[in-house]
N, C-alpha and C positions, 0 to 999 in steps of 0.2 A: 554439580557441584557447586558450594557456592567460591566467588572465585579467591575471594581471601585463604582454604584449605589445598588451590589445585594446585601451588608451587610446593605446597610437603607433599603431595599423594605423586608429584610427577619426581618430586628431589628419591623421594621411594622408588620406585617405579626403575629410576636409574640403579644406587644403591642394593635392589634387585636387581638387576641387570647381571651390576659387577661379581653379585655374593655368586647367580646360577654358573658364572663366565667360572670364576673358581676350579667351584663343579666338575664343569665338561674340560678343565686342564686336567684331570682325577677321570672322566672317561676318556677323554683324546690319548690317552698314559697307558692307559688297563686294556680295554675292551682288545685291544687286538692282541695283547695279550691272553686274555680271557682271565682274570684277573676280575676279584669282587670290585664295583667302588665305591663301599661301603669299609671295607676293610682289607687289611689294619692301614691304620693313617698315617693319612699323608709324612714320609720323612725321604731322610739325602738318598738316592740313589747311588753316594761311592760312601762314605760313613754311618747307616743306616738310620743315622740321628731326626727321630719323629719332629715333626715339627709344631712349634709352639701356634698356642693360637694367633698370639699377639704377634709370629709369626706368621701369620698368615691369613691375614685383612689382607682386602684386596686393592693392589696396585697397590697399595702405603708401604708394602709390606714387600713386594718389590724394590721399591723405589731408595725404603730405606737401606736394605739391606746392598745395595749398591747388583742388583745380581745375583747372589753370590750365598753359599751354604753359609748361616751364623756360624757351623759348627770350627766348618773343615775347609768352606772359604772355595772350595765347588761350583763356575760359575754355574745361574743358571740363568737357563733359554729366554731368553727376548716373548720367546709366543707366550708365555705366562701370561706377561703380561700381556701383548698382544688380544690375546681369547679372552681377556676378563673387560677391557674397554672397549674394543666390538660390540660384546654380549648386550652390554651396560647404553652404547651410543643407538646400540640397531633396536633393542626397548623402545629409546630415543623416538627413533623414525617412527617407528611403529607407533607410538602415545601421538607423532603428530600429522601422520593420519589417520586412523582410525579412533580418535580419542577415548572414548571412557564407555564403551560398545565394548560389545562382544564380539567383535570380529578382532579384536586389539584379544581377547584370550586364545581366540588365531591361531594370528600373528606371532604372539610371545610362544605358542609353544610350538611349530614348528621351526621359528628362529631353529629355538630348541634343541632341537633333530636337528637339522643343518648345518651347525656351526660345527658340531664335532665331529660328522663325516664328513668335512668339505678338507677340513687338517689332514682328518687321519689317513682318505683320499689320497691328499699333499703330500707328503708323507711317505705312505703305504703302497701304498696300490692298489688297495683292498677298498669294502666297503659293506664296514660288521652287517649279519645280521639278528645280532643282539640288539641292535639300533632301526636300522630297513623297514625287517619285522614289526615292533610293534608304535612305531613312526608311520606307518601303514594303520591301526587299528585309532592310533589317535586323532588322526584325521578323520575318520567318520565320525569320530564318539564328541569329536569337538566343536563339532558341526548338529548333530541334534539341533540345539536348542533352536537353532536358526528352519527347522522345519523341516520337512520333508525332501523337498523340492528339493533341498539343499544338500540334504543328503545323500542322493538319487546323484544330483550331479557328480558326490564326491567319488563314489561310488565307480561309476561312469567313466570317470579321470584315471581314478585306479587302477580302471581295467584295460583300461586303453589307454598307459601311459604302461601298462607290463607290457599289453601286447603287441608296438606298437617297437620297442627295444627285443624286443623279440625273435618281432621277423629282423627287423633291422643284423639285427646277431647273426642269425638262423643264414640270412643270405652275403653275410662278408667274410661268412667262415663254407661256403659255398664258391664265393671268388675268389680269397686269399689263401685256401689250409690253412686259417687259423683266425682266433678269439678278431673281430673287428673293433669290440668293444666288452665294456670290463660284465663277467657275469656278475655285478651288485647290477649295472648300473642300470637297468628297467627296472629292479625294485627300489632304487635311490627317483625313478618317474612315476612308478607309481607313489611311493609316501603323496608323492608333490603336487601331486595328484587326483589322491585321498584330501588332501586342502584344500584345493587350491581350485580341484575343479575341473574340468576337461576343456572345460573354453581358455584353460590360461595353456592349455598342453600347447599345441604348434607355434606358441608365442617366445616358450621356454624353448624349446626344440632350435629352431628360426635365431635366439639371439645367444645361444649358451653356441651352438654349431658356430656363427661366425665369432662371437670374442674369442673360445679358441683356437680358432684359427687364424687371427689377425696374433695370438698373442702369439702360439709357435712359429708364424713364420717368425715372426719380429724378434723372436728369440736363437730359434735357425742361423737366422742371419747373421745377429753379435757371437750367439756361440757355437757353431756348426752346430746346435744340438736341441732343440723341442722342445726333449726329459730329460732326467736326470743325468747323470756324467757319468759316461760310460768305464766298467771294472777297467780296473789297472792291469795293464800288459805281463807276461814275467816278465822273472829280474831275468828268467834267462834265457836265449837269445836263441839259442838251443834247443830250450825247447818244444815236442812237440807242441800245435794248434793243440787245440781242446776236441777231443770226438763230436761232430754236426750227430743234433738227437735225433733220429726216428722221426717223420711227420706226424702228427698225432689221426686219430681215427674217430671217425666217428659212431661206438658198438649204441646202437638203439636200445632201449629195453627189449619191445618189441620186437626184433629180431633179432632174439636169441633162439640157440642148441635147442628142443623139447620142447618145446610149449605148444602147448592147445593151442587151436584157433581160437576160439573167446578169446582166451586168456590173452593170447596179443592186440587183438583188438580193444581189448577194457589195457594196455602198456598204450597205446597208442594216446590220449590225454598226454599221460605222465611225460611220453618222450617230445610229445613237438610244444607242450607248451614248457615244462621242471626239469627234461629231464641237462646236464651241462653240459657243455656245445665250444670246445671238441672232448673228449679226452688228453689228458696232458702228455703230452710227448714225453718217451722215453728211453734211456740212454742202453747202448747194446746189453744191460743187465736187467734189465725190467727194468732198472729204476725210475719212477717221476725226476724228472730234471725240473732246477726251478724257474719259473721264466724270469727271466732278464728285460725292461726294460731296450726298446731299439731307440733311435740316436731321433724317430722322426714320431714316436711315443711320448704320450701327456695322457692319466686324466684326465676324464669326461667327465667328474662324478662333481668334482668345487664350478666345472664352468656353468653344471644343468644349476649348482642349488645359489650363481650368481645368477641366472638370467632367476630366477623361480623368483628373488626377492625383490630385483626389478619392477618382477611383473605384478609380485605382491604390495613396494612403495614405491613404485613411479611410474605404472599402469599409465590412468590417469592422463600422467605429466606428460610423456610419450608422445600421446593418441593427439592429446594438445599443440605436441609443440608439430608435429607430419601433419601430410594430408589423410583428411578424416575420412575416408573410404577403404580403401586397402590399409590402410596403416589401427582404425580401425576392428579390419575382417583378420592378421593376421594377430592385433592384437587379444582378440575374447572380449572383444568389449559392447 
């Protein structure tokens, strides 16, 4: 690319990142609710006034309106500004790492999936299949121009990422009789493996576990909780405590009564690889009990995403700064 034109293309890339970040805000708000990200148009959640195009300019509109709706003055979350700026800056960081080459496309597509998944998991403790499953497919597709070997590396990364976290989920349930990992973490790990190949998995698991543990311990020390605020206590001091839910049970599909031997064998791979672990706990009436994060719980998805971005953008730098032998093995270089 001619040198005089490069600043123009870099500026366009940054603006594209801001614009995509604006769309990702819609994804973050609507996908967990099962709503379309295409229609209806963006509107104020309080007065329901549609947002005009001139109030939907990335970053600028939020600053001009001082973070409030033009119609009713309802505050607009700073998260909207943060996601737009973060997406634009990460797009620039990806360009600085890869230049104008095909790996830049891979990095930008990965960012487009990881950013909404990070914020959704941090706010709602879920990783929607509407993002993780297409993300796995895109991770494999964008590797096709790199050749057969990278595609196979991505496929191996997706399979290994899923299986490793599935095993952790299973053994965590055996040890604690409750979910040690979120059900969506294994699909996020498969997505990361599809984009970054199997070589990145060890580094991602190591970095995410280390950083998540340090953050959780620091927050636990400062606030008494690693996760979100505890539910408010009942206003009535005489009110009896809520009943404890029945412990969850492992109801494997292949153990259902009345099945033939052949059908049981066919259901074993489904049960081991795909069936949710464990069943949701139920109350005395048999209704599912909504899960509430405990004091030491922390969503793991954001840390997996952060570690994946660190490997993608800073992996070679970390290898150069630290002892080469063991670090190169862990980092997958």
